[in-house]
C-alpha distance (Angstrom), angle and dihedral (degrees) to the residues before:
residue distance angle dihedral
M1 . . .
K2 3.79 . .
L3 3.79 117.0 .
I4 3.81 129.6 -158.5
N5 3.78 120.0 -148.0
I6 3.87 105.4 -131.3
G7 3.80 95.3 -178.5
F8 3.81 140.0 -71.7
G9 3.82 92.0 40.6
N10 3.81 93.9 -57.5
L11 3.78 117.6 138.9
V12 3.82 132.6 -168.3
S13 3.82 128.4 -169.0
A14 3.77 108.9 -96.8
G15 3.81 92.6 -147.4
R16 3.80 92.2 58.3
V17 3.85 97.7 51.7
V18 3.83 111.0 104.4
A19 3.75 99.2 174.4
V20 3.83 142.9 -2.3
V21 3.84 110.5 -152.6
S22 3.78 140.0 167.4
P23 3.87 114.8 -101.6
D24 3.79 95.3 -135.5
S25 3.79 102.7 90.3
A26 3.82 122.9 87.6
P27 3.82 94.0 -121.8
V28 3.77 92.2 53.4
K29 3.82 92.1 46.7
R30 3.83 88.1 50.9
L31 3.87 89.9 49.4
V32 3.83 90.8 51.9
K33 3.82 91.9 47.6
E34 3.82 91.9 49.9
A35 3.82 91.7 46.7
R36 3.82 89.1 51.5
E37 3.81 91.3 51.1
R38 3.82 91.0 49.1
G39 3.80 92.9 47.5
M40 3.86 91.3 -116.5
L41 3.85 97.0 115.8
I42 3.77 120.6 108.4
D43 3.82 113.0 -168.1
A44 3.80 108.1 -155.7
S45 3.82 94.7 161.7
Y46 3.83 95.4 96.0
G47 3.75 92.3 -135.6
R48 3.83 94.1 -52.9
S49 3.80 121.2 122.6
T50 3.78 113.1 -75.5
R51 3.79 111.1 -112.0
A52 3.84 101.3 165.3
V53 3.77 133.9 33.3
L54 3.81 117.2 -158.4
I55 3.74 117.2 -156.1
M56 3.76 112.5 -154.2
D57 3.81 130.4 -156.7
S58 3.82 90.4 -118.3
D59 3.84 89.2 62.5
H60 3.80 91.1 -105.3
V61 3.75 118.2 138.6
V62 3.83 117.5 -148.1
L63 3.80 122.9 -163.1
S64 3.83 119.2 -149.5
A65 3.83 133.4 -174.8
L66 3.78 90.0 -142.0
Q67 3.81 125.4 95.1
P68 3.83 114.6 -100.9
E69 3.83 89.4 -119.6
T70 3.86 89.7 56.4
V71 3.82 93.1 50.9
A72 3.81 90.2 45.0
S73 3.79 92.5 50.8
R74 3.77 91.1 48.9
A75 3.85 89.2 50.8
A76 3.80 90.0 48.0
G77 3.78 90.8 49.0
Q78 3.81 89.4 52.8
A79 3.81 92.1 48.3
E80 3.81 90.8 53.1
G81 3.79 90.3 52.8
K82 3.84 95.7 -112.0
G83 3.76 113.0 149.1
S84 3.75 129.0 -152.0
E85 3.79 121.3 -82.9
E86 3.85 91.2 -98.0
E87 3.76 91.7 53.9
Q88 3.85 91.9 50.6
K89 3.86 93.4 52.5
């Protein structure tokens, strides 16, 4: 199982991520609000401003303080088989 670091030591399963989007648009804000009401919201931003919203295949919505590009590049690095710096040493 491949995991993506979404900030502050939080990890999500790479295979379950459907999309990584910016939280600024009205449809994404609506999606976050509905997930909160359904109890399907996971806030992994540690009180910081939300910069990325991860949509999971289980209908969970995960908030991250990292930029969507950062999360995507970490996911791409995982897909290419690159490890973290500690693993490479």
